[in-house]
N, C-alpha and C positions, 0 to 999 in steps of 0.2 A: 503495500497499500503507501501513496504515496505519501512522504514525509513533509507538513509545511511547518517553519514557525513563525512565535511574535514574539519579540521581544521588547516587552512596558517599558518605558520609565515611569518615574513616580508620579502616583495622582494628580491633580492640583485642580480648580474651582473650574475651571475648561473642560475637561476628563483628565482621562488618560492616554495618551499617544502613547507611538509604538513602530516598530518595525517587521513585515511580516515580508518572509524569504519563502521561496519554495525555488531550490536549485538556484538559475540564475535569476529567475522573477524578485521581484523587490519596488513592494509599496508600502506607504504610512497606514498606518492602523488609528483610529479614534473610539475609545469605549468612554462610559461613565468613570467615574470617581468610584476608590474603593469601598466600600461599605459594609463590610462585612459579608458580601455575596446578599443581600437584602433584594427579591425581586424587582424590578421595576428602576431602582435607583442607583445599583452596584455595577462594577465590570462583574466579568466571572470570574472565581476562583480560577488560583493559577494550575496547571495539569496537562495533562493532556487524552484529546477527543476525538472522536471518530468523525466528520464532517459529511454527508450525502447532502446531492440534490434533490429539492421537494421546489413543490409550486406556493407559493405563499399568494394570498387575495390581495394584499397590499401591495409587494413588491414583483411579484413574479418568479421568475425562476432565482432561485437563493441557494446558499449553502446552507442547511440547518446543523450546528453542534449538537450533539448526540450526550445523551446521559449528564448531564451539568447538575450539580447537585441543588436540588430546590428548585430549579428551574426547568422550563418548556418553549420553545419556541424562539429559540438564541438563533439569530442570523445572523449571516455576513451579506450587506446589503450598504446600497449608498448611502450618504447623509455627510452634510458637515461640519453639523454641531454634537457637543455630547455635554453639555456643562449642566454643574447643580445648581437647582432652582437659586435664584430668579434667570440665572441667565440658559439663552437657547440650548435643546437639545434634539435630534432627529433619534432618538434610540430608547429605550427602554428596559437594556442588561442588552443589547447587540452589538457588534462590532461593523466599524465604518470603513471601508479602504480609499487613498487618495493615494494623487500624484506628488502632493507636499502639504507643508504646515505652514499656515500662513494668517492671517488676520482678517475676519469680514463683520462689518459694522462696529469695530471695536472689540471681536472675541474673537480668542486662537481658533482655529478653525483649520477641519481638511482642506484642502483646494483640487480641485481635479476628479471627483469624487468618481463622476458618470464614466470618464474615461479609465480610471486605476481598476474602477468595476469589469468593465469591461473586457478590460485585458487579464484582469485576474479569471473570470470566466473559461476564455479563449486558452488561456494557460493551464487551466485544471481539466478542461475536455470534458465537463460532467461526472470525470470519475469521484468516488466517497476518495478522500484524505484524509490522514492522518495529522491533527492538530497541535503541538505543544505551546503551551502560552507559560512565560516564565518574566519576573522581574529581570531589569538590568542589575549588573552589581554597579550599584552607583557610591 
């Protein structure tokens, strides 16, 4: 099974930024801040998960991260924001992908998310994969 890895930076009010790699493929990620895995407000725990292609009513074809403790419907999809309230957020516990990290309307965010998502989907090609998530050694 193909191996994909996310290395996360420490959480901040704008979310948890990271880098996703799969062989030579690379993009940035953004998740909610770490809040003890509380559903809808926290990123998921570090660990290794199997991901499978699913069809989301809201996002279409996306990857779902399976068997996340105390969670369901954790997806990898397009979006720019993952801030803690009152900041903007496009997620409720999912992982966003983007080509760059920047700022939109004064909030740190992912940029070129649609392009990064399309590149990621083409790279993985619909196959299941194993996702390892870890914190950077800061």
